C-alpha positions in Angstrom: 30.0 -51.1 6.2 28.6 -49.5 8.7 30.1 -46.5 7.6 29.1 -47.1 4.5 25.0 -46.7 6.1 26.1 -44.2 8.1 27.1 -42.3 4.9 23.5 -43.5 2.9 21.6 -42.4 5.8 23.3 -38.7 6.0 22.7 -38.5 1.6 19.0 -39.3 2.1 18.5 -37.0 5.5 19.7 -33.8 2.9 17.8 -35.3 0.2 14.8 -35.0 3.0 15.5 -31.3 4.1 16.2 -30.3 0.2 12.2 -31.6 -0.9 11.2 -30.1 2.3 12.5 -26.9 1.1 11.4 -27.0 -2.1 7.8 -27.9 -1.2 8.0 -25.0 1.1 9.3 -22.5 -1.6 6.5 -23.9 -3.8 4.0 -23.1 -1.7 5.6 -19.7 -1.1 5.3 -18.9 -4.7 1.7 -20.2 -5.2 0.7 -17.3 -2.3 2.6 -15.2 -4.2 0.4 -15.6 -7.3 -3.0 -15.9 -5.9 -1.6 -12.3 -4.1 -1.2 -10.8 -7.2 -4.4 -12.2 -8.9 -6.1 -10.5 -6.2 -4.1 -7.3 -6.8 -4.9 -7.2 -10.6 -8.2 -7.6 -9.5 -8.5 -5.3 -7.7 -6.4 -2.5 -9.3 -8.6 -3.5 -12.9 -11.5 -2.4 -10.7 -10.7 1.1 -9.1 -9.9 1.9 -12.8 -12.8 1.0 -13.3 -14.6 3.2 -10.8 -12.3 6.2 -11.7 -13.4 5.5 -15.3 -16.6 5.9 -14.0 -16.3 8.8 -11.7 -14.1 10.6 -15.1 -16.9 9.9 -17.6 -19.7 11.7 -14.6 -17.6 14.2 -13.6 -16.8 15.2 -17.4 -21.3 15.1 -18.1 -20.9 17.3 -15.0 -18.5 20.2 -16.4 -20.7 19.9 -19.7 -23.5 21.1 -18.2 -22.2 23.2 -16.1 -20.4 24.9 -18.8 -23.3 25.4 -20.3 -25.1 27.2 -17.6 -22.1 29.5 -16.1 -21.0 32.7 -16.9 -19.2 34.0 -14.0 -15.2 33.4 -14.9 -14.8 31.8 -11.4 -17.0 28.9 -12.4 -15.8 28.6 -15.8 -12.2 28.3 -14.4 -13.3 25.7 -12.0 -14.5 23.4 -15.3 -11.1 24.2 -16.2 -9.4 23.2 -13.4 -11.2 19.8 -13.8 -10.1 19.2 -16.7 -7.1 20.4 -16.7 -6.5 17.8 -13.8 -8.3 14.3 -15.5 -5.6 15.1 -18.3 -2.4 15.2 -15.6 -3.6 11.9 -14.6 -3.0 10.3 -18.0 
């Protein structure tokens, strides 16, 4: 009978260890999910900022193009457009 109780105790301890490991894994998964949500939010903010900067750059390039007559200046405008297209 004592051997049976000893075996049951081991099974119970193993079950407790597995439960602790499962709980720790669930906590780690929840933390990683929070990190993913945070990173997705930050990515969206940065993409929005890039879009606003590109729009401002386009407006400045268009306005500058109307008043510039120097080939150097026109090359700078072309470089802006080329750099913007390369991003896509």
